[in-house]
C-alpha positions, 0 to 999 in steps of 0.5 A: 530286122534283116539278118546281116550277111557274113563276109567270107573270103571263100565267096569274095570275088577277085578285083575286076581290074586283075580279072580283066587283065588275066588269061589262063591256059588249061592243058588236058581236057578230060573230066578235070580240065573240062570242069576247070575251063567251065568254072574259069568261064563262069568266074569271068576270065576273059581269055582262055587257051584250051590244049588237048590232042584227043577226040571225045570217045563214046565211052568217055562222054558221060564220065568226062562231062561231054554231051552226046553230040560231042562224040567224035569232036575234038575235046578242045573245040567241044570245050571251047563251045561250052565256054562260049555258051557260058560267056560269048565274049570270052576269047578262046583259042583251041589247040588240038595237039599234045603240049610241047615245049615252046607252046606259048601259054597265058601267064596262068596255067592249069595242068589237068593231065594224068600222065606224069611225063607230060606233067613234068614237060609242062612244068619245065616249059612254063616254070620260068614265065608262069605267074600262077600254076595249078596241078590237079589230080584225083582218083575215085576217093581222093583228090589233090591240088597243088598251086604255085604262086611264088618262089617258095611254092615253085621250089616245093613243086619242083622237088615234088615233081622229082620225087614223083618221077623217082617213085614212078620209076621204082614202082613201074607206074605210068603216073595216071589217075583214075578218070573213067568211072561214073563218079569221075565227073563229080570228083573232078568238079570238086578238084576243079573248084579247089583249083579255081578257088586257089586262082581266085585267092591269087588274083585277090592277093591273099597271103600264102598259107604257111602254117597248119590248122589249127595254129602251131601244128606245123606246115601241114595239118588235117581236119574234117571238112566243115564250116570254116575249113577253107577259110585259109590263105593261098595254099600250095598243097591241098588234099581231100579224102572224100571218104572221111571228108578230111582236108589236108593243107600244106603251106609254102614252106 
């Protein structure tokens, strides 16, 4: 007797009509942004905009997921070529330059920059018009994905950006994450997967995750990552500790 395949929201695809109508902008094409662009192409997003001012350096090529022949090329054009290798039908625009207020973007924005000031500039510029916004960050052992999809998560993210700015000033930090180690590519791929997963849930119209896991544990809870751990609604804050493999989920409250 054939074994019945279980239906899981993790593997469910977005509706074809919503996917066909969407476009996404990826800002920052380091290890995280390049992985996000590749996964969005694999998902079938028909229009992509890639934004980055830098060229591929020899020291960065391996840890950021670029090829040897990409050294010296702009990251925007090298990643656009990768996207077309995944799907030649995708409309890709490569913007070689820093993100500046007023730059026209697609309704869905993936912020993959390491600099806190740039992250804040991006949010201020797109917050009024964006339909979905994802902010990904990672270090050697931890990663965090923040998603904005409604008024509550928008307010939460705006407060968090202000707290980050205040903390950065008090600590004298530059607001940068680690992206130069040999482990950066694998960590970035996990973070990118979570960002694209949240985007997929948004396209499917999944309800926001507003409580802890398990039930009645408040707006944030953590548990070891295992079977069923990601079977949650669209979350506005995901944190994963790669040493303990504990996933912390924050809702939109």
